[in-house]
Each structure stands twice: as C-alpha cells, then as structure tokens.
GUFI-629768 format. One line per 4 residues: number of its first residue (from 1); their letters; for each residue y, x, z of C-alpha. Coordinates in Angstrom, 1 decimal, padded with zeros to 4 digits. Last residue first. Example, Ala and Ser with C-alpha at 12.3 -4.5 7.8 and 13.67 -1.06 7.14 Angstrom:
<nodes>
2	SA	-001.1/013.7/007.1 ~ -004.5/012.3/007.8
</nodes>
This chain:
<nodes>
52	XXXX	047.7/076.6/259.9 ~ 046.6/073.0/259.4 ~ 050.1/071.8/258.6 ~ 050.5/074.4/255.9
48	XXXX	047.2/073.3/254.2 ~ 048.4/069.7/254.2 ~ 051.6/070.8/252.5 ~ 049.7/072.7/249.9
44	XXXX	047.5/069.6/249.3 ~ 050.5/067.4/248.8 ~ 052.1/069.9/246.4 ~ 048.8/070.0/244.3
40	XXXX	048.7/066.2/244.3 ~ 052.3/066.1/243.0 ~ 051.5/068.6/240.2 ~ 048.4/066.6/239.2
36	XXXX	050.4/063.4/239.1 ~ 052.6/064.6/236.3 ~ 049.7/064.4/233.9 ~ 049.1/060.8/234.6
32	XXXX	052.8/060.0/234.3 ~ 052.8/061.5/230.8 ~ 049.7/059.5/229.8 ~ 051.3/056.3/231.1
28	XXXX	054.6/057.0/229.2 ~ 052.7/057.6/226.0 ~ 050.8/054.4/226.5 ~ 054.0/052.4/226.8
24	XXXX	055.4/054.1/223.7 ~ 052.3/053.2/221.7 ~ 052.3/049.6/223.0 ~ 056.0/049.2/222.0
20	XXXX	055.2/050.5/218.5 ~ 052.1/048.3/218.2 ~ 054.2/045.2/219.3 ~ 056.9/046.1/216.8
16	XXXX	054.4/046.5/214.0 ~ 052.9/043.1/214.9 ~ 056.4/041.5/214.8 ~ 057.1/043.0/211.3
12	XXXX	053.7/041.8/210.1 ~ 054.2/038.3/211.5 ~ 057.7/038.0/210.0 ~ 056.4/039.2/206.6
8	XXXX	053.6/036.6/206.7 ~ 056.0/033.8/207.5 ~ 058.3/034.8/204.7 ~ 055.4/034.9/202.2
4	XXXX	054.0/031.6/203.5 ~ 057.4/030.0/203.1 ~ 057.2/030.9/199.4 ~ 059.4/033.4/197.7
</nodes>
C-alpha cells in the first residue's frame, strides 16, 4: 500500500466520523425544537391563569 492509499483511508474515515457527529447533532437540535412546543403551551396556560 502506498502512503497515498493510507492517507486517503484516513481522510475517508475522518469524514465519515464528521458526518456521523453532524447527524447526531442535527437530531438533537430537531428533538429540542419539537420539545419547545410543549414548553410554549405551558407558558401560555400559565399566563392565561394569571389573567383570570
């Protein structure tokens, strides 16, 4: 194997790792985004109770 082959393999593995990390990060952001709706609903309900 050439040094170029080894370097290419390392770059490909590193790239796959970065894509995996970015995918996990994006999933967490999407999950947090959907969780916000419940929190906003609770805040609105608390404000309605204060106005009564």
